N, C-alpha and C positions, 0 to 999 in steps of 0.2 A: 449491454453497455454500449454507449456511443463511442465511435472511434474518432470523433472530432472533439476538439476542446477550444476554449476561447481565452481571451485575455483574463487573467485572474489576479489574485492579490497575495497568494500565500506560497510558502516554500519550505521544504525540509532542510534542516541543517545537519551536516554529517554527525553521526553518533547519537542521534536522538530517536529512541525506539518508541516512546509513547507521546501522545499529544502532538503529533507531527505538525499540526496547523496552529499551535498555540504559542504562548508567551516564550521567554528567553531560552537559550540553549543550556543543557545540563553540563556538568563536568564529566570527565571520562569515566567516572565510577558510579554515578548516581543519576537516575532518571526518574522524575516525578510524572504522574499522569498528566499534569497540566503544563508540562514543558512545551515551548513553542519554537517555531522556526519562521524565518522571515518570508514574506510573500514573494519578494524578489527572487530568493533562492528556490522557492517552489516552482516558479515559472522557469527558471534555468534548468532545474532537474526534469520537469515535465517536458519541456521542449526537447531536451536531449533524448529522453525516453521515446518521444514520438518520432524522432528522426530516424530511428532504427527499429524494424519489426522485432518483436520479442521472440518469435518462433518461426521455424520453417513450417508452412502449412501446405496441405494438399491443394491441387489446382482448383477444386470447387469447395471453397471455405463457406461454411454455413454462417448465418447471422448470429450475433451474440445470444447467449442463452438468457431466458427471462430471469428476473431477480429472485424468484422463489421456485427453484426446481423441485421436482418430486424426489429426486435422488441424485447424488453426485455422478458425473459421467466418467471421471478419471480416478479421483481419489476414493479410498474406502471411506465409509461413514465416520470412523474415528479420525482419520486424517483430515477429512473435510471440517469436522468440528474443531480440531486443533488449529487449522489454517484460519477459520472464521474468527476464533478468539484472538489469535496473534495479530491479524490485520486490524481488528477493532481496538486492540491496545495501541497500535501504531497511529491510527486515526480514529479516536473515540468520538462519540457524540458529545456535543457541548451546547451551550446556549446559542451559538452562532448557526450551527448546521448539524445534520445527522452524520454519523460516522461510517466507517467502512462496512460494518455489518448491514446497515440499512441500505447502503449503496450497492450491496451485492458483490463486493470485491472477491470474496472466496468463490462465488458462483462463476464470475468472469474468468478467474484464473483456472478453475476446474474445466470450464468449457474450452479455453484456449489450449490447455494441455491435452484434452481429449481429442482435439483436431490436429495435434502436432505430429510431424513425421520425425522429430528430433528425439530419438530414444535416449540419448545421453541427457538431454534437458529433463525429460520425464523422470529418469532415474535420480537426478539430483534433487528433485522435489521429494521423492519418497525417502531418500537417505537424509535429506535436510530436516524433514519433519521428525524422523526417527532420532536425529541428533538433538533436537529440542527436548524430547522426552528423556534422552540419556543424560543431558545436562541437568534437567530437573531432578532426576533420580540422584545424581551426584550431590546436588545442593540441598535437596529437601527429602530425599528418600521416597519420592512418589512421582507418578507421571504428571505432566504439566497441568492437564485439566483437573487433576485431583487435588491440586494445590489451592491455597487461599488466593484471593486477588493480590495480596502483598507478595506472596511467593511467586506467582506468575510474573509479576512485574520485575521481581528480582532476577528471574531467569532471563527475561528479555533485556534487562539492563546489562547483565553479564555478557550476553551476545553482542550488544551494541558497543560495549567498551572496546572491542577489537575491530571495529568497522574499518578504520583507516589502514590497519595492518593485520588482517585476519590470519589466524594460525590454526584454530580449531575448526572442526566441521561445523559447529554451531555458529561460529563467527562468520565463516564463509557463507553460510546459508542466510544469515541476517542481511547481508548485502543484497542477495537475490530477493528475499522476502520483502524488504523495504522498497526496492525499486519497482517491483511488480505491484505492490499495494498502492504506491503513489500513482503509478500510471493508470491502474484500474479505477481508482477513485476519481481522479481528475479528468477522466474521459467518460464518467458516468453522468446520468442526469442529475443525481444528487450533487456531485462534485461541481458540475458546470453551473447549474442553476441555483441550488440552495447555498452552496459554499461560495462560489465565485460571483454569484448574483448576475450571471450573464442573461441578458434579455433579448438577444438576437439583434438583427438589423432594425433600427428604429429611425424615424424621421427626427432630425434635430430641429427644434423650434427656438425661436428667438434669435438674438444676435450671435453670430459666429465669429470668434476671434481667429481668423485665418492667418497664415504665415505670409509675410510680405517678402517676396523673393528678390526684391531689388538689391 
């Protein structure tokens, strides 16, 4: 994943688990896959995330992992599959651009955690993913990945409902999950170039309406 981002157009609104980049905000108890958040808010959240490193890393940090790893570096295979599905529900693929799975969000998070010296942060991810399965068991009597797409979305909606004032382990984890997903996606090639349509530094042609400082 790239660690640099550019001016973009989209932003997550608090309490929105699915379709982070899309149309209007959901109410506190229902989230549809197509729900959207404003681009201005995405910039604010992304800028805030980039201002502070996510992890304490060792003195010789390796470059980001490739988009398609052979195996997870930090998570177990079931944990990685769960994280991959959760992140893709938060930022799904749509007609505008690919989603979190294509961008390799889970791979990026897995890599960062594998390089981390923060054992407390690492433990929070293990316990947070376990809390997702626990909530899914309470709601549907089965693990998250064993549920239907509708049941999975219901679990994520329940987690997001308490985002502003989290009380349960799953609600606390949602804040962490959403923040990392957004940062990972909007610092990836997919997020920067496909979603935000950043083209890099280009020559401006034609008349330029500059600012008159008089």
